[in-house]
LUMMARBA-75103 format. One record per residue (C-alpha): residue number from 0; residue in three letters; z, x, y. Coordinates in nm, 2 decimals. Example, Ala and Ser with C-alpha at 12.3 -4.5 7.8 and 13.67 -1.06 7.14 Angstrom:
<pts>
<pt pos="0" code="ALA" pz="0.78" px="1.23" py="-0.45"/>
<pt pos="1" code="SER" pz="0.71" px="1.37" py="-0.11"/>
</pts>
This chain:
<pts>
<pt pos="0" code="MET" pz="21.22" px="4.17" py="20.08"/>
<pt pos="1" code="LEU" pz="21.14" px="3.89" py="19.83"/>
<pt pos="2" code="ASP" pz="20.77" px="3.87" py="19.91"/>
<pt pos="3" code="GLU" pz="20.78" px="3.49" py="19.92"/>
<pt pos="4" code="LYS" pz="20.89" px="3.46" py="19.56"/>
<pt pos="5" code="LEU" pz="21.21" px="3.45" py="19.35"/>
<pt pos="6" code="THR" pz="21.26" px="3.61" py="19.02"/>
<pt pos="7" code="ASP" pz="21.54" px="3.59" py="18.76"/>
<pt pos="8" code="GLN" pz="21.70" px="3.90" py="18.93"/>
<pt pos="9" code="GLU" pz="21.79" px="3.69" py="19.23"/>
<pt pos="10" code="PHE" pz="21.99" px="3.44" py="19.02"/>
<pt pos="11" code="ASN" pz="22.30" px="3.44" py="18.80"/>
<pt pos="12" code="THR" pz="22.30" px="3.32" py="18.44"/>
<pt pos="13" code="LEU" pz="22.37" px="2.96" py="18.53"/>
<pt pos="14" code="CYS" pz="22.10" px="2.94" py="18.79"/>
<pt pos="15" code="ASN" pz="21.85" px="3.11" py="18.57"/>
<pt pos="16" code="ALA" pz="21.91" px="2.85" py="18.30"/>
<pt pos="17" code="PHE" pz="21.86" px="2.57" py="18.55"/>
<pt pos="18" code="ALA" pz="21.55" px="2.73" py="18.69"/>
<pt pos="19" code="ILE" pz="21.39" px="2.74" py="18.34"/>
<pt pos="20" code="ALA" pz="21.50" px="2.38" py="18.26"/>
<pt pos="21" code="TYR" pz="21.37" px="2.25" py="18.60"/>
<pt pos="22" code="TYR" pz="21.08" px="2.46" py="18.70"/>
<pt pos="23" code="GLU" pz="20.93" px="2.54" py="18.36"/>
<pt pos="24" code="GLY" pz="21.03" px="2.25" py="18.14"/>
<pt pos="25" code="LEU" pz="20.95" px="2.18" py="17.78"/>
<pt pos="26" code="ASN" pz="20.58" px="2.25" py="17.72"/>
<pt pos="27" code="ASN" pz="20.55" px="2.34" py="18.09"/>
<pt pos="28" code="ASP" pz="20.63" px="1.98" py="18.18"/>
<pt pos="29" code="SER" pz="20.81" px="2.06" py="18.51"/>
<pt pos="30" code="ARG" pz="21.05" px="1.82" py="18.67"/>
<pt pos="31" code="TYR" pz="21.00" px="2.01" py="18.99"/>
<pt pos="32" code="VAL" pz="20.64" px="1.90" py="19.01"/>
<pt pos="33" code="ASP" pz="20.76" px="1.54" py="18.95"/>
<pt pos="34" code="ASP" pz="21.01" px="1.57" py="19.24"/>
<pt pos="35" code="TYR" pz="20.75" px="1.74" py="19.46"/>
<pt pos="36" code="VAL" pz="20.51" px="1.45" py="19.41"/>
<pt pos="37" code="LEU" pz="20.78" px="1.20" py="19.49"/>
<pt pos="38" code="ALA" pz="20.91" px="1.39" py="19.80"/>
<pt pos="39" code="PHE" pz="20.57" px="1.41" py="19.96"/>
<pt pos="40" code="GLY" pz="20.38" px="1.11" py="19.82"/>
<pt pos="41" code="VAL" pz="20.09" px="1.31" py="19.69"/>
<pt pos="42" code="THR" pz="19.93" px="1.34" py="19.35"/>
<pt pos="43" code="GLN" pz="19.96" px="1.65" py="19.13"/>
<pt pos="44" code="ASP" pz="19.61" px="1.74" py="19.23"/>
<pt pos="45" code="ALA" pz="19.70" px="1.74" py="19.59"/>
<pt pos="46" code="ILE" pz="20.03" px="1.93" py="19.60"/>
<pt pos="47" code="CYS" pz="19.87" px="2.23" py="19.77"/>
<pt pos="48" code="SER" pz="19.77" px="2.00" py="20.06"/>
<pt pos="49" code="VAL" pz="20.14" px="1.96" py="20.17"/>
<pt pos="50" code="GLU" pz="20.19" px="2.15" py="20.50"/>
<pt pos="51" code="ASP" pz="20.42" px="2.46" py="20.48"/>
<pt pos="52" code="THR" pz="20.68" px="2.36" py="20.74"/>
<pt pos="53" code="TRP" pz="21.06" px="2.36" py="20.76"/>
<pt pos="54" code="ALA" pz="21.06" px="1.98" py="20.79"/>
<pt pos="55" code="ASN" pz="20.88" px="1.96" py="20.45"/>
<pt pos="56" code="TYR" pz="21.10" px="2.23" py="20.31"/>
<pt pos="57" code="ASP" pz="21.41" px="2.03" py="20.40"/>
<pt pos="58" code="LYS" pz="21.28" px="1.73" py="20.19"/>
<pt pos="59" code="LEU" pz="21.32" px="1.91" py="19.86"/>
<pt pos="60" code="PRO" pz="21.69" px="2.01" py="19.84"/>
<pt pos="61" code="PRO" pz="21.82" px="1.65" py="19.78"/>
<pt pos="62" code="PHE" pz="21.59" px="1.63" py="19.47"/>
<pt pos="63" code="ILE" pz="21.69" px="1.98" py="19.34"/>
<pt pos="64" code="ASP" pz="22.06" px="1.91" py="19.40"/>
<pt pos="65" code="ALA" pz="22.04" px="1.58" py="19.21"/>
<pt pos="66" code="ARG" pz="21.86" px="1.74" py="18.92"/>
<pt pos="67" code="PHE" pz="22.11" px="2.02" py="18.91"/>
<pt pos="68" code="ALA" pz="22.40" px="1.78" py="18.90"/>
<pt pos="69" code="ASP" pz="22.23" px="1.57" py="18.63"/>
<pt pos="70" code="TRP" pz="22.15" px="1.88" py="18.43"/>
<pt pos="71" code="GLN" pz="22.52" px="1.99" py="18.44"/>
<pt pos="72" code="ALA" pz="22.63" px="1.64" py="18.35"/>
<pt pos="73" code="MET" pz="22.40" px="1.64" py="18.05"/>
<pt pos="74" code="GLY" pz="22.56" px="1.96" py="17.92"/>
<pt pos="75" code="LYS" pz="22.30" px="2.20" py="18.06"/>
<pt pos="76" code="PRO" pz="22.02" px="2.14" py="17.81"/>
<pt pos="77" code="GLU" pz="21.75" px="2.40" py="17.77"/>
<pt pos="78" code="TYR" pz="21.49" px="2.17" py="17.93"/>
<pt pos="79" code="ILE" pz="21.51" px="1.86" py="18.15"/>
<pt pos="80" code="VAL" pz="21.30" px="1.59" py="17.99"/>
</pts>
């Protein structure tokens, strides 16, 4: 049971590197938050207002897939800036 969270133990080395680059970012400047705001048309202050539904969940993979492809094309930098 994952208890609604993922840790580095669930990913391989490649995916862990991407997770840090995307979700943490340089100086905690997360590209994930940027994509979340774009996907749902909310401000950073209102990201918790997005309803937890499968329809909303399904809006995020295209953003994550694009970031992953770009990250790989850039040579897998430590952070996505």
